[in-house]
TIDOBA-755388 format. One line per 3 residues: number of its first residue (from 1); their letters; for each residue z, x, y of N, C-alpha, C. Coordinates in pm, 1 decimal, padded with zeros to 6 digits, always signed. Atoms other than C-alpha are relative to their C-alpha. Example, Ala and Ser with C-alpha at 12.3 -4.5 7.8 and 13.67 -1.06 7.14 Angstrom:
// TIDOBA-755388
1	as	+00000.0 +00089.0 -00119.0 +00780.0 +01230.0 -00450.0 +00000.0 +00090.0 +00120.0 ~ -00006.0 -00082.0 -00119.0 +00714.0 +01367.0 -00106.0 +00073.0 -00077.0 +00109.0
// end
This chain:
// TIDOBA-755388
1	xxx	+00122.8 -00060.0 -00036.3 -00365.6 +02607.1 -00233.9 -00096.8 -00039.7 -00100.0 ~ +00121.9 +00061.2 +00080.3 -00569.3 +02479.4 -00540.4 -00044.0 -00110.0 +00034.2 ~ +00090.0 +00074.8 -00077.1 -00867.8 +02269.5 -00421.4 -00036.7 -00084.9 -00154.1
4	xxx	+00134.3 +00048.6 +00100.6 -01006.8 +02042.6 -00719.6 -00094.2 -00034.4 +00021.7 ~ +00151.4 -00005.7 +00016.9 -01322.9 +01990.3 -00590.6 -00077.1 +00116.7 +00002.6 ~ +00065.1 -00074.8 +00041.3 -01362.1 +02323.7 -00576.6 -00004.0 +00094.5 -00135.6
7	xxx	+00034.7 -00021.3 +00184.2 -01327.9 +02371.8 -00944.2 -00077.4 -00106.0 -00042.5 ~ +00107.6 +00131.7 +00031.6 -01555.1 +02080.9 -00969.7 -00122.8 +00071.2 +00029.5 ~ +00118.8 +00011.9 -00081.3 -01851.9 +02221.0 -00755.5 +00011.4 +00129.6 -00022.5
10	xxx	-00060.1 -00111.5 +00006.7 -01727.6 +02589.2 -00862.3 -00181.7 +00029.8 -00108.8 ~ +00077.0 -00024.2 +00143.3 -02027.7 +02597.4 -01196.0 -00168.1 -00064.7 +00058.1 ~ +00090.0 +00051.9 -00046.1 -02301.7 +02356.8 -01027.5 -00101.9 +00076.3 +00125.3
13	xxx	+00032.5 -00096.2 -00089.2 -02304.3 +02606.8 -00716.8 -00050.9 +00103.1 -00083.9 ~ -00049.8 -00113.3 +00077.9 -02273.6 +02885.9 -00937.5 -00185.7 -00010.8 -00048.3 ~ +00090.2 +00050.1 +00032.9 -02604.3 +02768.7 -01102.9 -00090.1 +00006.0 +00107.0
16	xxx	+00019.0 +00047.0 -00096.8 -02744.9 +02703.9 -00793.1 -00062.7 +00196.1 +00090.6 ~ -00010.1 -00170.0 -00060.7 -02676.4 +03089.1 -00639.8 -00087.1 +00132.0 -00061.9 ~ -00020.5 -00095.9 +00052.3 -02743.0 +03252.2 -00913.9 -00130.1 +00107.5 -00010.7
19	xxx	+00116.5 -00043.8 -00008.7 -03100.4 +03341.9 -00844.8 -00058.1 -00043.1 +00070.4 ~ +00001.7 +00024.0 -00168.7 -03097.4 +03312.5 -00480.7 +00083.3 +00145.5 +00029.3 ~ -00080.0 -00144.9 -00082.5 -02809.3 +03653.5 -00400.9 -00103.3 +00147.0 -00017.0
22	xxx	+00047.9 -00109.0 +00050.2 -02937.5 +03932.8 -00386.4 +00089.0 +00106.5 -00095.2 ~ -00071.8 -00089.4 +00106.8 -02876.0 +04229.9 -00661.1 +00125.2 +00086.3 +00041.6 ~ -00149.8 -00020.4 -00103.1 -02648.0 +04391.3 -00415.2 +00007.0 +00037.4 +00070.2
25	xxx	+00012.7 +00016.3 -00106.9 -02488.5 +04465.1 -00108.2 +00082.4 -00082.1 +00025.4 ~ -00071.6 +00077.7 -00009.5 -02276.2 +04262.6 +00063.2 +00018.3 -00173.8 +00059.5 ~ -00046.4 +00178.9 +00007.3 -02131.5 +03865.5 +00048.6 +00089.5 +00003.6 +00115.4
28	xxx	-00088.1 +00069.6 -00002.4 -01964.6 +03715.1 +00275.6 -00022.1 -00150.9 +00047.5 ~ -00061.2 +00153.2 -00034.2 -01753.7 +03396.8 +00248.3 +00078.2 -00008.0 +00098.6 ~ -00071.6 +00075.3 -00159.0 -01661.8 +03163.4 +00528.7 +00090.9 -00083.7 -00076.4
31	xxx	-00082.2 +00101.5 +00029.3 -01346.7 +02967.2 +00481.0 +00016.7 -00007.0 -00192.3 ~ -00041.8 +00006.1 +00148.9 -01291.9 +03062.0 +00113.4 +00100.8 -00068.2 -00055.2 ~ -00109.3 +00084.4 +00073.9 -00975.6 +02910.6 +00060.3 +00083.0 +00050.8 -00093.3
34	xxx	-00082.5 -00086.1 +00068.9 -00787.2 +03011.6 -00275.3 -00048.3 +00080.3 -00071.0 ~ +00078.1 -00099.6 +00106.1 -01075.0 +03225.5 -00414.6 -00079.0 -00056.9 -00121.7 ~ +00089.2 +00074.9 +00139.9 -01223.6 +02971.1 -00665.7 -00104.3 +00084.9 +00013.9
37	xxx	+00123.2 -00027.2 +00067.7 -01539.2 +03014.2 -00632.0 -00013.2 +00151.4 -00002.6 ~ +00050.4 -00193.7 +00050.0 -01506.9 +03412.7 -00557.7 +00043.8 +00015.8 -00098.4 ~ -00063.0 -00064.1 +00175.8 -01298.1 +03486.5 -00878.8 -00142.9 -00103.5 -00110.3
40	xxx	+00118.8 +00069.3 +00013.1 -01576.3 +03217.5 -01023.1 -00145.8 +00065.4 -00021.3 ~ +00136.9 -00070.8 -00084.5 -01901.4 +03367.5 -00892.7 -00050.8 +00147.5 -00008.5 ~ +00022.1 -00151.8 +00008.9 -01854.6 +03719.0 -00825.4 +00025.1 +00075.2 -00137.0
43	xxx	+00049.7 -00091.9 +00126.5 -01806.0 +03863.7 -01179.4 -00138.5 -00029.7 +00009.7 ~ +00124.1 +00044.2 +00038.0 -02153.2 +03688.0 -01248.7 -00104.2 +00124.9 +00069.9 ~ +00089.8 -00087.5 -00092.7 -02307.3 +03965.8 -00960.1 +00091.8 +00092.2 +00022.0
46	xxx	-00121.3 -00163.6 -00052.8 -02098.8 +04329.0 -01017.1 -00020.8 +00075.6 +00110.0 ~ +00066.7 -00092.3 -00100.6 -02330.0 +04497.9 -00798.8 +00031.4 -00078.9 +00125.6 ~ -00007.0 +00066.9 -00213.2 -02257.3 +04284.1 -00475.7 +00129.5 -00013.5 +00002.5
49	xxx	-00143.6 -00060.3 -00047.0 -01929.4 +04339.5 -00309.6 +00028.7 -00182.8 +00105.5 ~ -00038.3 +00164.3 -00059.5 -01785.9 +03942.4 -00209.7 +00137.7 +00069.7 +00071.4 ~ -00100.3 -00049.6 -00090.2 -01592.9 +03990.9 +00079.5 +00060.1 -00153.5 +00084.2
52	xxx	-00013.7 +00113.3 -00077.0 -01426.1 +03683.6 +00164.3 +00089.5 -00033.5 +00073.5 ~ -00042.3 +00007.8 -00141.5 -01261.1 +03543.1 +00457.6 +00009.6 -00209.3 +00036.2 ~ -00092.8 +00230.3 -00033.8 -01051.2 +03161.0 +00600.1 +00050.7 +00111.0 +00154.2
55	xxx	-00006.7 +00012.2 -00107.8 -00951.6 +03103.4 +00915.1 +00216.4 -00015.7 -00004.0 ~ -00096.2 +00068.8 +00047.4 -00635.2 +02996.7 +00736.1 +00095.9 +00101.9 -00076.6 ~ -00124.7 -00117.3 +00073.3 -00288.4 +03237.4 +00668.6 +00009.5 -00019.5 -00071.6
58	xxx	-00050.7 +00029.6 +00113.3 -00163.1 +03106.7 +00397.9 -00167.6 +00026.1 -00112.5 ~ +00113.0 +00000.8 +00053.3 -00551.2 +03103.0 +00258.1 +00036.8 +00206.9 -00036.2 ~ -00057.7 -00190.0 -00008.7 -00526.3 +03528.1 +00346.3 +00120.1 -00007.2 -00138.9
61	xxx	-00082.9 -00104.6 +00092.6 -00204.8 +03581.5 +00187.5 -00046.2 -00032.1 -00143.5 ~ +00005.2 -00008.4 +00114.7 -00288.6 +03425.1 -00140.6 -00079.9 +00068.5 -00042.6 ~ +00096.8 -00102.1 +00098.8 -00583.5 +03598.2 -00194.7 +00039.7 +00175.4 -00013.8
64	xxx	-00039.3 -00137.9 +00022.9 -00389.3 +03920.7 -00123.1 +00110.7 +00033.9 -00129.7 ~ -00088.5 -00019.5 +00100.0 -00120.4 +03859.4 -00377.6 -00050.9 -00030.5 -00149.0 ~ +00027.2 +00030.2 +00192.0 -00315.6 +03792.1 -00686.1 -00075.1 +00086.0 -00013.6
67	xxx	+00094.9 -00161.3 +00079.2 -00551.6 +04063.7 -00875.3 -00116.6 -00047.0 -00003.2 ~ +00162.7 +00037.4 -00005.7 -00915.1 +04062.5 -00774.1 -00079.6 +00064.6 -00073.7 ~ +00117.8 -00047.9 +00064.7 -01217.2 +04162.1 -00975.9 -00016.9 +00123.0 +00098.0
70	xxx	+00031.6 -00079.9 -00056.7 -01332.9 +04462.1 -00904.8 -00143.5 +00041.8 +00158.3 ~ +00079.5 -00020.3 -00097.2 -01629.9 +04391.3 -00658.5 +00034.1 -00150.5 +00056.9 ~ -00083.0 +00066.3 -00174.9 -01393.0 +04116.9 -00444.5 +00087.5 +00112.4 +00060.8
73	xxx	-00112.8 -00059.9 -00107.0 -01232.1 +04257.7 -00137.3 +00082.4 -00075.6 +00029.4 ~ -00123.8 +00073.1 -00052.8 -00911.2 +04163.2 -00002.3 -00061.3 -00079.6 +00079.2 ~ +00042.9 +00142.5 -00143.9 -00969.0 +03806.2 +00244.1 +00044.0 +00115.2 +00052.7
76	xxx	-00054.7 -00044.8 -00136.6 -00994.2 +03907.4 +00590.0 -00011.0 -00178.4 +00106.0 ~ +00013.5 +00129.4 -00170.2 -00921.8 +03654.8 +00914.8 -00144.3 -00011.8 +00010.3 ~ +00066.2 +00077.1 -00036.6 -01168.5 +03511.3 +01014.5 -00048.1 -00133.5 +00113.3
79	xxx	+00023.1 +00125.9 -00111.7 -01272.3 +03274.6 +01321.8 -00099.9 -00025.5 -00044.2 ~ +00113.8 -00017.6 -00032.1 -01599.5 +03177.1 +01307.5 -00070.1 -00046.4 +00162.9 ~ +00054.1 +00020.3 -00126.7 -01574.1 +03059.2 +01678.8 +00031.5 +00117.6 +00117.1
82	xxx	-00044.2 -00141.8 -00120.5 -01438.6 +03448.1 +01805.8 -00158.8 +00036.1 -00022.9 ~ +00088.8 -00117.1 +00018.1 -01733.5 +03628.6 +01906.7 -00038.5 +00127.1 -00029.8 ~ -00032.5 -00129.2 +00084.2 -01613.6 +03921.7 +01773.5 +00023.6 -00008.1 -00144.7
85	xxx	-00080.0 +00008.7 +00117.5 -01616.5 +03932.7 +01385.0 +00069.7 +00099.5 +00002.2 ~ -00034.5 -00068.7 +00054.9 -01403.7 +04135.0 +01190.7 -00084.8 +00067.7 -00127.3 ~ +00130.2 +00025.2 +00067.6 -01723.9 +04233.0 +00997.9 -00112.7 +00058.2 +00052.0
88	xxx	+00195.2 -00068.0 -00120.2 -02048.7 +04485.6 +01169.2 -00101.0 -00069.5 -00119.2 ~ +00156.7 +00062.8 +00072.5 -02270.2 +04378.9 +00834.9 +00025.3 -00061.5 -00115.3 ~ +00018.9 +00122.0 +00131.3 -02345.1 +04161.2 +00552.6 -00147.0 -00046.3 -00046.2
91	xxx	+00134.6 +00015.5 +00012.3 -02636.7 +04081.7 +00382.4 -00016.1 -00159.2 -00053.5 ~ +00002.1 +00173.5 +00014.3 -02593.6 +03689.9 +00303.2 +00129.3 -00078.8 +00020.4 ~ -00151.9 +00044.6 -00061.0 -02310.5 +03465.8 +00414.9 -00058.5 -00167.5 -00116.5
94	xxx	-00032.2 +00130.4 +00079.0 -02208.1 +03129.0 +00205.9 +00171.5 -00019.0 -00013.8 ~ -00143.2 +00064.9 -00001.1 -01964.6 +02924.9 +00275.4 -00004.5 -00210.0 -00101.6 ~ -00011.8 +00095.4 +00047.7 -01876.8 +02558.9 +00114.5 +00090.1 -00075.9 +00031.2
97	xxx	-00072.5 +00195.1 -00023.4 -01725.3 +02252.6 +00233.1 +00062.7 +00022.5 +00138.9 ~ -00044.1 -00069.5 -00207.2 -01684.7 +02403.7 +00630.7 -00021.8 -00097.4 +00141.6 ~ +00077.3 +00131.6 -00141.4 -01920.0 +02211.0 +00836.9 +00048.1 -00133.6 +00029.9
100	xxx	-00083.4 +00204.0 -00035.3 -01732.1 +01836.7 +00825.7 +00161.6 +00034.8 -00013.4 ~ -00140.5 +00022.4 -00072.8 -01370.5 +01978.3 +00879.9 +00047.8 +00126.4 +00075.4 ~ -00005.4 -00100.4 -00078.5 -01426.7 +02224.4 +01109.3 -00099.6 -00058.7 +00181.7
103	xxx	+00131.5 +00044.0 -00151.2 -01576.6 +02194.4 +01546.5 -00157.5 -00067.0 +00003.9 ~ +00153.4 +00005.6 +00016.5 -01869.5 +02090.8 +01602.0 -00093.7 +00154.3 +00077.0 ~ +00089.7 -00158.3 -00053.1 -01944.9 +02423.2 +01764.6 +00000.1 +00080.1 -00115.5
106	xxx	+00053.1 -00109.3 +00115.2 -01978.9 +02597.2 +01418.4 -00057.0 +00033.1 -00037.0 ~ +00121.4 +00009.1 +00056.8 -02249.7 +02512.7 +01294.2 -00060.7 +00135.9 +00106.5 ~ +00053.9 -00043.5 -00049.6 -02426.4 +02693.8 +01568.5 +00080.1 +00139.4 +00047.2
109	xxx	-00061.7 -00110.7 -00039.6 -02099.4 +02988.7 +01650.0 -00080.6 +00093.9 -00203.3 ~ +00024.3 -00021.4 +00128.1 -02198.9 +03070.5 +01253.2 -00111.6 +00054.0 -00041.9 ~ +00077.6 -00009.6 +00060.3 -02533.4 +03118.9 +01235.2 -00064.1 +00133.0 +00133.8
112	xxx	-00045.8 -00099.7 -00092.4 -02488.8 +03328.4 +01570.0 +00084.5 +00162.7 -00027.1 ~ -00084.5 -00085.5 +00056.4 -02235.0 +03548.1 +01403.7 -00068.5 +00100.1 -00125.2 ~ +00080.6 -00059.7 +00068.3 -02501.5 +03601.7 +01137.4 -00086.2 +00109.6 +00007.1
115	xxx	+00125.7 -00084.8 -00010.7 -02767.3 +03738.4 +01327.6 +00088.7 +00096.1 +00099.8 ~ -00074.9 -00129.3 -00042.3 -02563.0 +03996.2 +01479.9 +00021.1 +00093.8 -00091.7 ~ -00059.5 -00167.8 +00057.6 -02411.0 +04175.1 +01169.0 -00129.7 -00002.0 -00077.9
118	xxx	+00166.5 -00099.8 +00102.4 -02813.6 +04164.2 +00997.7 -00000.2 -00057.2 -00136.3 ~ +00010.7 +00034.2 +00123.1 -02752.0 +03897.5 +00737.1 -00165.1 -00075.1 -00003.0 ~ +00084.3 +00077.8 +00023.2 -03081.2 +03729.2 +00618.9 -00030.2 -00138.6 -00047.3
121	xxx	-00031.5 +00174.0 +00038.4 -02949.0 +03422.8 +00404.6 +00104.5 +00001.8 +00046.8 ~ -00125.0 +00061.1 -00021.9 -02710.1 +03224.2 +00477.1 -00020.0 -00144.7 -00085.1 ~ -00022.7 +00122.8 +00127.4 -02610.7 +02946.8 +00173.0 +00115.9 -00078.4 +00028.2
124	xxx	-00116.0 +00092.5 -00057.0 -02402.9 +02624.0 +00278.4 +00005.3 -00068.1 -00076.7 ~ -00014.6 +00139.2 +00077.2 -02237.6 +02324.0 +00050.2 +00089.5 -00058.9 +00036.4 ~ -00138.6 +00028.4 -00036.4 -02117.3 +02079.9 +00157.8 -00086.5 -00146.5 +00033.8
127	xxx	+00101.7 +00112.1 +00025.6 -02226.1 +01691.2 +00223.2 -00059.3 -00018.9 +00171.1 ~ +00017.7 +00038.7 -00141.5 -02490.6 +01591.4 +00526.6 -00018.5 -00094.5 +00021.9 ~ +00071.3 +00122.7 +00002.0 -02624.6 +01307.4 +00671.7 -00186.6 +00009.3 +00025.6
130	xxx	+00113.3 -00012.0 -00015.6 -03001.9 +01296.7 +00621.3 -00022.1 -00082.7 +00075.7 ~ +00021.1 +00184.0 -00109.4 -03206.5 +01088.9 +00870.1 -00123.7 -00053.1 -00109.2 ~ +00093.2 +00093.3 +00085.4 -03403.3 +00830.2 +00679.5 +00018.0 +00013.9 -00101.3
133	xxx	-00009.8 +00009.3 +00178.0 -03217.7 +00857.4 +00346.2 +00135.4 -00058.7 +00013.7 ~ -00182.2 +00047.8 -00024.7 -02909.4 +00638.0 +00358.5 +00143.3 +00069.3 -00111.7 ~ -00110.9 -00112.2 -00012.8 -02615.2 +00781.2 +00371.7 +00120.6 -00068.4 -00141.3
136	xxx	-00042.2 +00073.5 +00076.0 -02402.4 +00725.4 +00019.2 +00158.9 -00109.4 +00014.7 ~ -00101.1 +00093.5 -00041.6 -02112.8 +00445.0 +00058.9 +00188.5 +00095.2 +00007.6 ~ -00117.6 -00054.7 -00018.6 -01854.2 +00710.1 -00054.7 +00010.1 +00123.1 +00120.5
139	xxx	+00047.1 -00128.9 -00053.0 -01983.8 +01012.7 +00184.8 +00067.5 -00072.2 +00194.1 ~ -00066.8 +00076.4 -00084.0 -01920.9 +00660.1 +00458.9 +00083.5 +00028.6 -00007.3 ~ -00165.0 +00016.5 +00009.8 -01556.6 +00626.3 +00390.8 +00039.4 +00170.1 -00006.6
142	xxx	-00039.5 -00155.1 -00035.7 -01538.0 +00998.6 +00390.7 -00026.2 +00078.0 +00107.0 ~ +00054.7 -00096.7 -00110.5 -01682.4 +01064.4 +00742.4 +00145.6 -00071.0 +00093.7 ~ -00104.7 +00093.5 -00065.4 -01457.0 +00771.5 +00817.8 +00182.8 +00099.2 +00033.9
145	xxx	-00106.8 -00065.7 +00005.1 -01159.4 +00927.2 +00735.9 +00026.8 +00139.5 +00075.4 ~ +00006.1 -00139.7 -00055.1 -01197.0 +01298.9 +00836.3 +00008.1 -00028.2 +00171.7 ~ -00031.0 +00033.4 -00206.7 -01255.2 +01145.2 +01238.3 +00121.1 -00068.0 -00034.5
148	xxx	-00174.3 +00059.1 -00023.9 -00897.3 +00949.5 +01177.2 +00090.0 +00080.4 -00005.9 ~ -00084.0 -00119.9 -00008.1 -00782.4 +01270.2 +01118.1 +00009.3 +00100.1 +00064.7 ~ +00045.8 -00063.9 -00156.9 -00906.8 +01455.1 +01336.2 -00146.6 -00007.6 +00084.7
151	xxx	+00108.0 +00002.0 -00105.1 -01152.9 +01383.5 +01615.5 -00163.9 +00136.2 -00006.0 ~ +00090.2 -00125.5 +00008.6 -01331.8 +01699.4 +01604.7 -00055.3 +00038.5 -00133.9 ~ +00025.1 -00001.6 +00125.8 -01388.3 +01649.0 +01236.6 -00157.6 -00082.3 -00035.4
154	xxx	+00133.7 +00153.3 +00025.7 -01705.0 +01402.9 +01047.1 -00094.5 +00141.0 -00074.6 ~ +00102.8 -00035.6 +00027.0 -01993.6 +01489.0 +00857.0 -00092.7 +00033.3 +00020.6 ~ +00066.9 -00042.5 -00083.5 -02273.9 +01681.6 +00997.0 -00140.5 -00099.1 +00008.9
157	xxx	+00165.3 +00038.4 +00028.3 -02623.3 +01561.4 +01042.1 -00129.3 +00108.2 -00039.2 ~ +00024.2 -00157.0 +00028.2 -02816.2 +01808.7 +00859.1 -00154.4 +00061.1 +00087.5 ~ +00153.3 -00076.1 -00150.3 -03118.8 +01822.0 +01180.9 +00125.0 +00098.7 +00086.1
160	xxx	-00100.6 -00114.5 -00069.6 -02840.2 +01932.3 +01361.7 +00038.6 +00177.5 -00032.7 ~ -00028.3 -00091.4 +00093.9 -02722.4 +02190.2 +01089.9 -00116.5 +00088.3 +00056.6 ~ +00145.9 -00131.3 -00019.8 -03125.1 +02334.8 +01160.6 +00008.6 -00011.6 +00139.4
163	xxx	-00018.8 -00060.9 -00141.5 -03138.4 +02296.0 +01531.9 +00110.1 +00136.6 +00037.9 ~ -00117.2 -00123.2 -00051.0 -02790.1 +02527.2 +01549.5 -00063.1 +00111.6 -00086.0 ~ +00095.0 -00167.4 +00096.9 -03014.7 +02791.1 +01266.8 -00067.8 +00031.8 +00096.1
166	xxx	+00095.1 -00123.0 -00066.4 -03281.1 +02846.7 +01498.0 +00022.4 +00042.7 +00127.3 ~ -00059.1 -00104.4 -00156.4 -03078.7 +02881.5 +01824.3 -00056.3 +00182.8 -00056.4 ~ -00050.3 -00221.0 +00085.0 -02992.1 +03280.9 +01584.7 -00152.5 +00023.6 -00089.5
169	xxx	+00133.5 -00088.1 +00147.5 -03396.4 +03289.7 +01420.0 +00052.6 -00044.5 -00108.1 ~ -00014.4 +00016.0 +00140.0 -03273.5 +03075.9 +01088.0 -00087.7 -00099.8 +00024.4 ~ +00042.7 +00173.1 +00022.2 -03489.6 +02837.2 +00932.1 +00062.5 -00047.5 -00165.2
172	xxx	-00059.2 +00020.4 +00165.0 -03392.2 +02632.4 +00599.5 -00098.6 -00032.1 -00054.2 ~ +00133.7 +00008.2 +00064.1 -03664.5 +02665.4 +00323.5 +00076.2 -00058.2 -00117.3 ~ +00014.3 +00076.8 +00128.0 -03479.6 +02494.5 +00062.6 +00125.3 -00134.0 +00009.3
175	xxx	-00147.1 +00131.1 -00024.1 -03227.9 +02145.7 +00051.6 +00053.5 +00007.3 -00168.5 ~ -00032.5 +00038.6 +00125.2 -03084.9 +02119.2 -00318.0 +00152.2 -00152.8 -00000.3 ~ -00057.3 +00107.2 +00038.1 -02955.5 +01778.4 -00419.0 +00140.2 +00066.1 -00100.6
178	xxx	-00087.5 -00095.3 +00092.6 -02553.7 +01867.4 -00581.0 +00069.3 -00172.6 -00014.9 ~ -00100.5 +00148.8 +00103.7 -02339.5 +01632.5 -00779.9 +00099.7 -00044.1 +00124.9 ~ -00056.1 +00036.7 -00091.8 -02100.5 +01397.3 -00560.0 -00049.0 -00049.8 +00156.7
181	xxx	+00093.7 +00073.1 -00117.7 -02377.3 +01312.9 -00271.8 +00053.8 +00200.0 +00056.7 ~ +00021.8 -00121.2 -00134.4 -02328.1 +01722.3 -00154.8 -00163.5 +00030.1 -00001.7 ~ +00106.5 -00092.5 +00013.3 -02611.8 +01953.9 -00075.5 -00001.1 +00138.8 +00031.6
184	xxx	-00003.4 -00192.6 +00016.8 -02705.1 +02348.0 -00108.9 -00057.7 +00004.3 +00035.3 ~ +00138.9 -00013.7 -00011.7 -02903.4 +02422.2 +00136.3 -00029.7 +00198.5 +00051.5 ~ +00023.3 -00186.1 -00054.0 -03082.7 +02770.0 +00213.3 -00037.0 +00033.0 +00094.0
187	xxx	+00092.3 -00019.7 -00135.9 -03156.8 +02929.9 +00535.4 -00024.5 +00157.0 -00001.3 ~ +00049.6 -00184.3 -00024.3 -03333.2 +03246.8 +00611.7 -00020.2 +00036.0 +00098.2 ~ -00047.8 +00019.7 -00143.7 -03351.4 +03421.7 +00888.0 -00164.9 +00071.8 +00033.7
190	xxx	+00120.1 +00039.6 -00044.3 -03704.1 +03419.5 +01057.3 -00084.6 +00168.3 +00010.2 ~ +00040.2 -00158.9 -00041.9 -03737.6 +03806.6 +01137.2 -00023.6 +00020.5 -00171.3 ~ +00047.1 +00033.9 +00134.2 -03708.7 +03811.1 +00678.0 -00100.2 +00000.5 -00028.3
193	xxx	+00157.9 +00070.0 +00026.8 -03998.6 +03621.1 +00671.5 -00089.6 +00041.2 +00064.4 ~ +00119.7 -00083.1 -00099.5 -04206.9 +03786.9 +00938.6 -00000.4 +00107.7 -00115.1 ~ -00000.1 -00126.3 +00061.5 -04129.3 +04145.2 +00742.5 -00062.5 -00002.7 -00121.2
196	xxx	+00050.5 +00067.0 +00142.8 -04234.1 +03980.8 +00405.7 -00111.7 -00006.8 +00024.0 ~ +00125.8 +00026.5 +00027.9 -04549.7 +03861.9 +00543.9 -00069.5 +00155.4 +00040.7 ~ +00083.1 -00156.3 -00017.3 -04631.7 +04189.6 +00715.0 -00017.6 +00098.5 -00112.5
199	xxx	+00005.0 -00053.6 +00121.0 -04603.6 +04341.8 +00414.4 -00116.6 -00014.5 -00125.8 ~ +00091.0 +00048.0 +00073.7 -04811.5 +04137.1 +00219.4 -00122.5 +00019.4 +00001.8 ~ +00145.4 +00016.1 -00097.2 -05084.8 +04170.8 +00455.7 -00017.1 +00120.7 +00038.1
202	xxx	+00060.6 -00112.0 -00064.9 -05092.4 +04503.8 +00552.1 -00031.5 +00096.7 -00171.2 ~ +00079.8 -00057.1 +00134.2 -05150.0 +04560.8 +00118.0 -00093.5 -00026.3 -00046.2 ~ +00148.4 +00061.2 -00008.4 -05427.5 +04327.8 +00159.7 -00108.7 +00119.4 -00010.0
205	xxx	+00129.8 -00078.5 -00005.1 -05674.8 +04543.4 +00264.6 +00012.3 +00113.8 -00050.5 ~ -00018.9 -00045.1 +00115.8 -05570.2 +04796.3 -00016.6 -00087.6 -00033.9 -00083.0 ~ +00054.5 +00041.6 +00165.0 -05669.9 +04601.0 -00263.5 -00156.3 -00048.9 -00003.6
208	xxx	+00165.0 +00056.1 -00026.3 -05981.5 +04438.1 -00078.4 -00070.8 +00113.6 -00040.2 ~ +00061.0 -00103.4 -00035.7 -06110.2 +04824.0 -00020.2 +00021.0 +00031.0 -00159.3 ~ -00028.1 -00035.4 +00106.2 -06017.4 +04905.2 -00400.4 -00162.4 -00088.3 -00066.8
211	xxx	+00074.3 +00093.1 +00097.6 -06174.3 +04567.7 -00536.4 -00239.3 +00021.8 +00049.7 ~ +00110.1 -00008.7 -00023.9 -06482.0 +04628.2 -00330.6 -00097.7 +00174.0 -00030.6 ~ +00048.6 -00116.4 +00010.8 -06538.5 +04995.1 -00415.4 +00004.3 -00015.5 -00154.2
214	xxx	+00076.2 +00033.4 +00166.8 -06560.3 +04850.0 -00787.6 -00084.7 -00033.0 -00036.1 ~ +00161.1 +00072.8 -00020.8 -06834.1 +04633.9 -00662.8 -00096.0 +00092.5 -00008.0 ~ +00120.8 -00147.3 +00007.9 -06996.0 +04944.5 -00587.8 -00049.0 +00096.3 -00149.5
217	xxx	-00034.0 -00101.3 +00155.1 -06913.1 +05096.0 -00917.6 -00096.4 -00026.4 -00077.6 ~ +00048.4 +00059.9 +00068.8 -07041.0 +04814.7 -01045.0 -00192.2 -00019.4 -00008.3 ~ +00076.4 -00035.4 -00047.9 -07382.5 +04776.5 -00908.0 -00054.8 +00168.0 -00003.6
220	x	+00098.9 -00047.4 +00036.3 -07470.0 +05144.2 -00950.4 +00000.9 +00023.2 -00145.5
// end
């Protein structure tokens, strides 16, 4: 179950995540594997409940057999393509190295599920093809190997991930270049952006009113 890649990338991912995760709430990790990321990252966010999930029964059994820190829940079975997920609410979703080893329908299903359970932010890590930018030779070989192993697998185009997100009212607000030709993607719910904008706008008139009053006071 141990993944050398997960062990290598856990620290760089942790650095990018540290200022993006909410202080509290529930994080749903999709495709948790051997819990290498959960075990490394969850203790850094002690007030955030970390809910691992996977479609692989071996990964779930492994997670349930090892000792977990206080804020890591037992892993649950979750097939992203199912219409009904075994969790009813979460604040954020985090998923590493899922998109390229899953069917093409997974991106749309992931964001659709995120919308249903009220997620505000989705964090995705992995290799992607970016239009207008040369694809690293290592990723070209990796993509060919993936498709040879399974025709449904392969490195996804970033534009298609963004399009899938838009179908469920999510928008990419950041893309961070990571080691080994990977990207860290941050998507947020459009409704969350709208609410933040409304909050700022509703405060503005009060600020303006006080400024006006101060000016009147200065003239008097």
